[in-house]
NUZAFI-774364 format. One line per field, with one value per residue: residue number from 1; residue in one letter; x, y, z of N, C-alpha, C, CB in turn. Coordinates in steps of 0.1 Angstrom, whole numbers, padded with zeros to 4 digits, m for minus. Each point is the difference from the previous one (the first is absolute). Glycine has a CB too. Example, Ala and Ser with C-alpha at 12.3 -4.5 7.8 and 13.67 -1.06 7.14 Angstrom:
BEGIN
seq [1;2] .
type [A;S] .
n.x [0132;0015] .
n.y [m0057;0023] .
n.z [0078;m0019] .
ca.x [m0009;0009] .
ca.y [0012;0011] .
ca.z [0000;0000] .
c.x [0009;m0008] .
c.y [0012;0011] .
c.z [0000;0008] .
cb.x [m0019;0012] .
cb.y [m0012;m0006] .
cb.z [0012;m0022] .
# end
This chain:
BEGIN
seq [1;2;3;4;5;6;7;8;9;10;11;12;13;14;15;16;17;18;19;20;21;22;23;24;25;26;27;28;29;30;31;32;33;34;35;36;37;38;39;40;41;42;43;44;45;46;47;48;49;50;51;52;53;54;55;56;57;58;59;60;61;62;63;64;65;66;67;68;69;70;71;72;73;74;75;76;77;78;79;80;81;82;83;84;85;86;87;88;89;90;91;92;93;94;95;96;97;98;99;100;101;102;103;104;105;106;107;108;109;110;111;112;113;114;115;116;117;118;119;120;121;122;123;124;125;126;127;128;129;130;131;132;133;134;135;136;137;138;139;140;141;142;143;144;145;146;147;148;149;150;151;152;153;154;155;156;157;158;159;160;161;162;163;164;165;166;167;168;169;170;171;172;173;174;175;176] .
type [X;X;X;X;X;X;X;X;X;X;X;X;X;X;X;X;X;X;X;X;X;X;X;X;X;X;X;X;X;X;X;X;X;X;X;X;X;X;X;X;X;X;X;X;X;X;X;X;X;X;X;X;X;X;X;X;X;X;X;X;X;X;X;X;X;X;X;X;X;X;X;X;X;X;X;X;X;X;X;X;X;X;X;X;X;X;X;X;X;X;X;X;X;X;X;X;X;X;X;X;X;X;X;X;X;X;X;X;X;X;X;X;X;X;X;X;X;X;X;X;X;X;X;X;X;X;X;X;X;X;X;X;X;X;X;X;X;X;X;X;X;X;X;X;X;X;X;X;X;X;X;X;X;X;X;X;X;X;X;X;X;X;X;X;X;X;X;X;X;X;X;X;X;X;X;X] .
n.x [m0093;0005;0023;0015;0001;0013;0025;0006;0003;0023;0015;0000;0010;0025;0011;0002;0018;m0036;0008;0020;m0010;m0028;m0013;m0009;m0017;m0004;m0014;m0034;0010;m0033;0022;m0034;m0005;m0021;0005;m0021;m0028;0011;0024;m0019;0023;0020;m0019;m0002;0033;m0006;0014;m0028;m0006;m0005;0016;m0009;0000;0024;m0017;0031;m0026;0034;0000;0026;m0005;m0003;0029;m0021;0005;0029;m0004;m0015;0026;0014;m0029;0000;0023;m0021;m0024;0015;0010;m0030;m0010;0026;m0026;m0028;m0019;0023;m0005;0019;m0027;0027;m0030;0028;m0021;m0002;0024;m0023;0027;0002;0004;0003;0030;m0009;m0017;0025;0019;m0019;m0002;0030;0006;m0018;0008;m0033;0003;m0028;m0014;0017;m0032;0019;m0030;m0007;0003;m0022;0014;0002;m0028;m0021;0009;0011;m0012;m0030;m0002;0008;m0014;m0010;0033;0008;m0008;m0009;0029;m0003;m0008;0026;0016;0022;0013;m0031;0011;m0027;0002;m0013;m0014;0013;m0023;0024;m0004;0021;0003;0014;m0014;0029;0019;0016;0016;0010;0004;m0023;0024;m0020;m0022;0003;m0001;m0029;m0011;0010;m0011;m0029;0002;0009] .
n.y [0295;m0029;0011;0013;m0028;m0013;0020;0002;m0029;m0010;0028;m0002;m0029;0004;0024;m0021;m0023;m0007;m0019;m0019;0015;0016;m0012;0032;m0021;m0016;0029;0005;0021;0003;0023;0007;m0014;0013;m0025;m0017;0009;m0030;m0018;0015;0022;m0023;m0014;0028;m0006;m0007;m0017;m0017;m0005;m0032;m0001;m0026;0029;m0020;0024;0001;0014;0011;0020;0012;m0018;m0033;m0013;m0014;0021;m0008;m0032;0003;0016;m0028;m0011;0022;m0020;m0024;0019;0010;m0028;m0009;0024;0007;m0011;0010;0023;0005;0034;m0004;0018;0010;0007;0019;m0010;0033;m0003;0025;0008;0008;m0035;0020;m0009;m0030;m0003;0003;m0019;m0025;0003;m0005;m0021;m0022;0007;0014;m0008;0017;0023;0016;0007;0020;m0017;0032;m0010;m0006;m0026;m0013;0001;0000;m0020;m0028;m0005;0008;m0018;m0027;0003;m0027;m0006;m0002;m0021;0027;m0010;0012;0032;0011;m0029;0017;m0030;0003;m0022;0012;m0023;0028;m0027;0013;0016;0019;m0029;0008;m0033;0008;0023;m0019;m0001;m0022;0025;0002;m0022;m0019;m0003;m0013;0019;0021;m0022;m0008;0029;0006;m0027;0007;0029;m0012] .
n.z [m0027;m0013;m0017;0026;0013;m0026;0002;0031;0012;m0019;0005;0031;0000;m0019;0019;0024;m0019;0000;m0025;m0012;m0021;0013;m0029;0015;m0020;0029;0015;m0007;0026;0002;0019;m0005;0033;m0022;m0023;0017;0015;m0006;m0002;m0023;m0003;m0007;m0022;m0018;m0007;m0031;0025;m0003;m0034;0011;0033;0017;0018;0015;0020;0011;0022;0005;0023;m0013;0027;m0015;0015;m0018;m0024;m0001;0000;m0030;m0014;m0004;m0010;m0027;m0013;m0001;m0010;m0025;m0009;m0003;m0019;m0023;m0017;0021;m0011;0029;0002;0027;0011;0018;0016;0011;0025;m0002;0021;m0002;m0020;m0030;m0001;m0030;0009;0006;m0027;m0018;0016;m0004;m0032;m0003;0024;m0015;m0034;0010;m0036;0007;m0005;0025;0009;0021;0010;0002;0029;m0022;m0011;0029;0012;m0021;m0021;0017;0026;m0006;m0026;0015;0033;m0015;m0008;0033;0023;0012;m0008;m0030;0008;m0015;m0012;m0017;m0001;m0004;m0023;m0015;m0021;m0014;m0017;m0023;0017;0018;0020;0025;m0014;0030;0024;0001;m0032;0017;0012;m0030;0022;m0016;m0025;m0009;0013;m0024;m0023;0009;m0001;m0029;m0013;0009;m0014;m0029] .
ca.x [0008;0003;0011;0012;0005;0006;0013;0009;0004;0012;0012;0004;0005;0012;0010;0004;0006;m0009;m0005;0006;m0008;m0014;m0008;m0011;m0013;m0007;m0005;m0010;m0003;m0011;0002;m0010;m0008;m0014;m0004;m0008;m0008;m0003;0008;m0006;0006;0014;m0001;m0005;0011;0002;0010;m0006;m0010;0001;0011;m0001;0008;0005;0001;0008;m0003;0012;0004;0015;0005;m0006;0011;m0005;m0002;0014;0006;m0006;0004;0009;m0008;m0007;0008;m0004;m0014;0000;0006;m0009;m0011;0005;m0006;m0014;m0007;0000;0006;0003;m0004;0004;m0008;0007;m0009;0004;0004;m0003;0012;0006;0011;0001;0014;0003;m0008;0006;0013;m0002;m0005;0012;0010;m0005;m0003;m0014;m0006;m0014;m0007;0000;m0010;0000;m0014;m0003;m0006;m0014;0000;0005;m0008;m0015;m0004;0005;m0002;m0014;m0009;0001;0002;m0006;0009;0012;m0003;0003;0014;0007;m0003;0011;0013;0008;m0004;m0012;0001;m0013;0000;m0011;m0001;0001;m0012;0001;m0007;0009;m0004;0007;0003;0011;0008;0013;0011;0009;0008;m0007;0004;m0009;m0014;m0004;m0001;m0012;m0012;0001;m0002;m0015;m0007;0003] .
ca.y [m0001;m0014;m0003;0006;m0009;m0011;0004;0007;m0008;m0008;0008;0004;m0011;m0004;0009;m0003;m0014;m0008;m0010;m0003;0005;m0001;0003;0008;m0002;m0011;0005;0011;0005;0009;0005;0009;m0009;0004;m0004;m0012;m0002;m0014;m0010;0000;0012;m0004;m0010;0006;0004;m0010;m0011;m0012;m0005;m0014;m0006;m0004;0010;m0004;0012;0000;0011;0000;0013;0002;m0004;m0013;m0010;m0011;0004;0002;m0013;m0007;0005;m0009;m0012;0004;m0003;m0013;0002;0007;m0009;m0011;0006;0011;0000;m0003;0013;0003;0013;0002;0013;0002;0011;0004;0006;0013;0000;0013;0009;m0001;m0010;m0001;m0002;m0014;m0008;0000;m0006;m0014;m0006;m0002;m0008;m0014;m0003;m0003;0004;m0001;0013;0004;0010;0004;0002;0010;m0006;m0003;m0012;m0011;m0004;0000;m0006;m0013;m0008;0001;m0005;m0015;m0006;m0014;m0009;m0002;0000;0013;0000;0002;0013;0010;m0007;m0001;0000;m0007;m0004;m0003;m0003;0006;m0007;0008;0009;0010;m0004;m0006;m0014;m0005;0011;m0004;m0009;m0003;0009;m0005;m0010;m0013;m0007;m0009;0002;0012;m0004;m0008;0009;0008;m0008;m0003;0012;0003] .
ca.z [0012;0002;m0009;0006;0011;m0007;m0005;0010;0011;m0002;m0002;0013;0008;m0006;0003;0014;0000;0006;m0009;m0012;m0011;0002;m0012;0007;m0006;0007;0012;m0002;0013;0002;0013;0003;0008;m0002;m0013;0001;0012;0002;m0008;m0013;m0007;m0004;m0010;m0013;m0008;m0011;0004;0006;m0009;m0004;0007;0013;0008;0013;0007;0013;0008;0009;0005;0000;0014;0003;m0001;m0008;m0014;m0006;0000;m0011;m0013;m0008;m0005;m0012;m0012;m0006;m0004;m0012;m0010;m0004;m0007;m0009;m0014;0002;0002;0014;0003;0014;0006;0014;0007;0012;0010;0005;0015;0007;m0002;m0014;m0002;m0015;m0004;0004;m0009;m0013;0002;0002;m0013;m0009;0007;0000;m0014;0001;m0013;0000;0002;0015;0004;0014;0004;0010;0012;m0003;m0008;0008;0012;m0003;m0013;m0001;0012;0005;m0010;m0001;0014;0001;m0006;0009;0015;0007;0002;m0013;m0006;m0001;0000;m0012;m0014;m0005;m0014;m0006;m0014;m0007;m0013;m0012;m0001;0011;0012;0010;0002;0012;0008;0009;m0008;0005;m0001;m0010;0006;0001;m0012;m0008;0004;m0007;m0014;m0002;0000;m0012;m0012;0000;m0003;m0014] .
c.x [0005;0012;0013;0006;0007;0014;0009;0005;0011;0013;0006;0006;0013;0012;0005;0006;m0010;m0005;0010;m0008;m0015;m0007;m0013;m0013;m0008;m0006;m0009;m0004;m0011;0001;m0011;m0011;m0015;m0006;m0010;m0007;m0003;0009;m0005;0005;0013;m0002;m0006;0011;0002;0010;m0006;m0010;0003;0013;m0004;0009;0004;0003;0008;m0003;0011;0002;0015;0006;m0004;0011;m0005;m0002;0014;0006;m0005;0006;0010;m0007;m0008;0007;m0005;m0014;0000;0007;m0009;m0011;0004;m0007;m0015;m0007;m0002;0007;0001;m0004;0005;m0007;0007;m0010;0006;0004;m0004;0011;0005;0011;0002;0014;0003;m0007;0007;0013;m0001;m0005;0012;0010;m0004;m0005;m0015;m0007;m0015;m0006;m0001;m0009;0002;m0014;m0002;m0006;m0014;m0001;0003;m0010;m0015;m0003;0006;m0004;m0015;m0009;0000;0002;m0006;0009;0012;m0005;0004;0015;0008;m0002;0012;0014;0007;0012;m0013;0002;m0014;0003;m0013;m0001;0001;m0012;0000;m0007;0011;m0004;0007;0005;0012;0008;0013;0010;0009;0009;m0006;0002;m0010;m0015;m0005;m0001;m0012;m0013;0000;m0003;m0015;m0008;0002;m0010] .
c.y [m0015;m0004;0006;m0008;m0012;0003;0005;m0009;m0010;0007;0005;m0012;m0006;0009;m0002;m0014;m0010;m0012;m0003;0006;m0002;0004;0007;m0002;m0011;0004;0012;0004;0010;0005;0010;m0008;0004;m0005;m0012;0000;m0014;m0009;m0001;0012;m0004;m0010;0005;0004;m0011;m0011;m0013;m0007;m0014;m0007;m0005;0009;m0007;0013;m0002;0013;0001;0014;0001;m0004;m0014;m0011;m0012;0003;0000;m0014;m0008;0005;m0008;m0012;0004;m0004;m0013;0001;0007;m0008;m0010;0006;0011;0000;m0003;0014;0002;0013;0001;0014;0001;0012;0003;0006;0013;m0002;0013;0010;m0003;m0010;m0003;m0003;m0015;m0009;m0002;m0007;m0016;m0007;m0004;m0009;m0015;m0004;m0005;0005;m0002;0014;0003;0011;0003;0003;0012;m0007;m0004;m0013;m0012;m0004;m0001;m0008;m0014;m0008;0000;m0007;m0015;m0007;m0014;m0011;m0004;m0002;0013;0001;0002;0014;0009;m0006;0000;m0009;m0007;m0002;m0003;m0004;0005;m0006;0010;0009;0011;m0003;m0007;m0014;m0006;0012;m0002;m0010;m0003;0010;m0005;m0011;m0014;m0008;m0008;0002;0012;m0003;m0007;0009;0009;m0008;m0003;0012;0004;m0007] .
c.z [0002;m0009;0005;0010;m0007;m0005;0010;0011;m0003;m0002;0013;0008;m0006;0003;0014;0001;0007;m0008;m0011;m0011;0002;m0013;0006;m0007;0006;0013;m0002;0014;0000;0014;0005;0008;m0002;m0013;0000;0013;0003;m0008;m0014;m0008;m0006;m0012;m0013;m0009;m0011;0002;0004;m0009;m0004;0006;0014;0009;0014;0008;0013;0007;0011;0006;0002;0014;0004;m0003;m0008;m0014;m0008;m0001;m0012;m0014;m0008;m0006;m0013;m0012;m0006;m0005;m0013;m0012;m0006;m0009;m0010;m0014;0001;0003;0015;0003;0015;0005;0014;0006;0013;0010;0006;0015;0007;0000;m0014;0000;m0015;m0004;0003;m0010;m0013;0000;0001;m0012;m0009;0007;m0001;m0014;m0001;m0013;0001;0002;0015;0002;0015;0004;0010;0012;m0003;m0009;0009;0010;m0004;m0012;m0003;0012;0005;m0010;m0001;0014;0002;m0006;0009;0015;0006;0002;m0013;m0006;0002;0001;m0013;0004;m0002;m0015;m0005;m0015;m0006;m0014;m0011;m0002;0011;0013;0009;0002;0012;0008;0009;m0008;0007;m0002;m0011;0005;0001;m0013;m0007;0004;m0007;m0015;m0003;m0001;m0012;m0013;m0001;m0005;m0015;m0009] .
cb.x [m0013;m0023;m0016;m0010;m0018;m0023;m0011;m0012;m0023;m0016;m0009;m0017;m0024;m0014;m0010;m0017;0023;m0007;m0023;0010;0020;0003;0009;0017;0010;0015;0021;m0008;0023;m0015;0025;0005;0018;0004;0022;0015;m0010;m0024;0005;m0020;m0012;0010;m0003;m0020;0011;m0005;0015;0003;m0005;m0012;0016;m0005;m0012;0010;m0022;0019;m0026;0010;m0021;m0003;m0001;m0023;0010;m0010;m0020;0002;0003;m0021;m0004;0018;m0001;m0010;0020;0015;m0008;0000;0022;0005;m0014;0022;0022;0005;m0012;m0001;m0009;0018;m0020;0023;m0022;0021;m0007;m0015;0018;m0016;0006;m0007;m0006;m0020;0006;0004;m0021;m0011;0009;m0006;m0021;m0004;0005;m0006;0024;0000;0021;0001;m0013;0024;m0016;0024;m0004;m0004;0015;m0006;0008;0023;0016;m0002;m0003;0019;0024;0005;0004;0010;0000;m0023;m0007;0015;0004;m0022;m0003;m0003;m0024;m0015;m0009;m0007;0024;m0015;0024;m0012;0014;0002;m0014;0013;m0013;0001;m0022;0005;m0004;0007;m0024;m0013;m0010;m0006;m0001;0000;0011;m0017;0021;0019;0004;0011;0025;0011;0001;0016;0023;0003;0002;0024] .
cb.y [0020;m0006;m0001;0022;0007;m0008;0005;0021;0002;m0016;0007;0018;m0005;m0011;0016;0016;0010;0020;0007;m0021;m0005;0005;m0019;0016;0008;m0016;m0007;m0008;m0004;m0011;m0003;0015;m0002;0020;0008;m0012;0021;0006;m0013;m0011;0016;0004;m0016;0007;0012;0019;0018;0011;0023;0005;0015;m0025;0020;m0022;0008;m0015;m0001;m0019;0000;0018;0025;0008;0007;m0009;0014;0023;0000;m0004;0022;0007;m0009;0019;0013;m0012;0001;0021;0003;m0012;m0006;m0001;m0008;m0023;m0003;m0025;0011;m0018;0001;m0009;m0007;0004;m0024;0012;m0016;m0012;0001;0023;m0010;0015;0025;0006;0008;0021;0021;0004;0014;0022;0019;0002;m0006;0001;m0007;m0023;m0004;m0008;m0007;0009;m0025;0017;0015;0024;0014;0008;0011;0022;0023;0007;0004;0021;0021;0004;0024;0010;0010;0013;m0025;m0001;m0016;m0025;m0003;0016;m0014;0023;0001;0011;m0008;0016;m0021;0022;m0018;m0018;m0019;0016;m0004;0023;m0002;m0021;0006;0005;0010;m0024;0007;0023;0018;0009;m0001;m0016;m0010;0015;m0001;m0020;0000;0015;m0010;m0017;0008;0004] .
cb.z [0010;0005;m0020;m0004;0016;m0007;m0021;m0006;0008;m0011;m0022;0000;0006;m0018;m0015;0008;0001;0012;0005;0009;m0015;0025;m0015;0007;m0021;m0011;0011;m0023;0007;m0017;m0004;m0020;0017;0014;m0008;m0015;m0004;0005;0021;0009;0015;0024;0018;0012;0020;m0015;0007;0022;m0008;m0021;m0013;m0007;m0012;m0009;m0009;m0011;m0005;m0014;0012;m0017;0006;m0005;0021;0021;0007;0009;0025;0014;0010;0015;0024;0013;0009;0016;0023;0013;0012;0021;0020;0013;m0009;0009;m0022;0006;m0022;m0002;m0015;m0006;m0010;m0013;0006;m0017;m0006;0014;0025;m0005;0022;m0003;0005;0024;0012;m0006;0011;0024;0002;m0011;0016;0024;m0004;0025;m0012;0009;m0022;0002;m0018;m0002;m0003;m0018;0015;0001;m0021;m0004;0015;0010;m0008;m0015;0007;0013;m0013;m0023;0008;0000;m0022;m0016;0000;0012;0019;m0004;0005;0011;0018;m0009;m0006;0018;0003;0016;0003;0013;0011;m0010;m0010;m0018;m0012;0011;m0025;m0012;0000;0021;m0021;m0003;0024;m0009;0013;0015;0010;m0001;0023;0017;m0001;0011;0025;0012;0002;0018;0024;0005] .
# end
């Protein structure tokens, strides 16, 4: 089913004139929200083996999340030949926003691995599990960015946003 999304979504969007040329092989989507219960389940995928992972936890209705998307281009350009992979975790809203999710991925050219989180994954198995890592005001806040080392350990629970440029580069370079 994931491969079908990779092939079908760009065709549908291109047919509507929404995008230019898209290489769908650079987009991997996991829309089955029950497939993963924890971030460790996601990190067990072969895409992440021996790679530094920059995680973007975002939502389709989150203005600050969307404002950061254009800043991803410089980040990806800088690390295109490095063992860095980009993981996008979409927060659930309690209603079906899968169409908007897929459209936004291609519209903003968010190359990487995309996972639509279930409510259980998002609230119980992430925010509740790691609540000591965040202030009460920060809990459940998006966008949230994290860095996961090559062994699959979260080393930064509140990494700089893509728009922070040099500050983020320094953090990622140190983690490499």
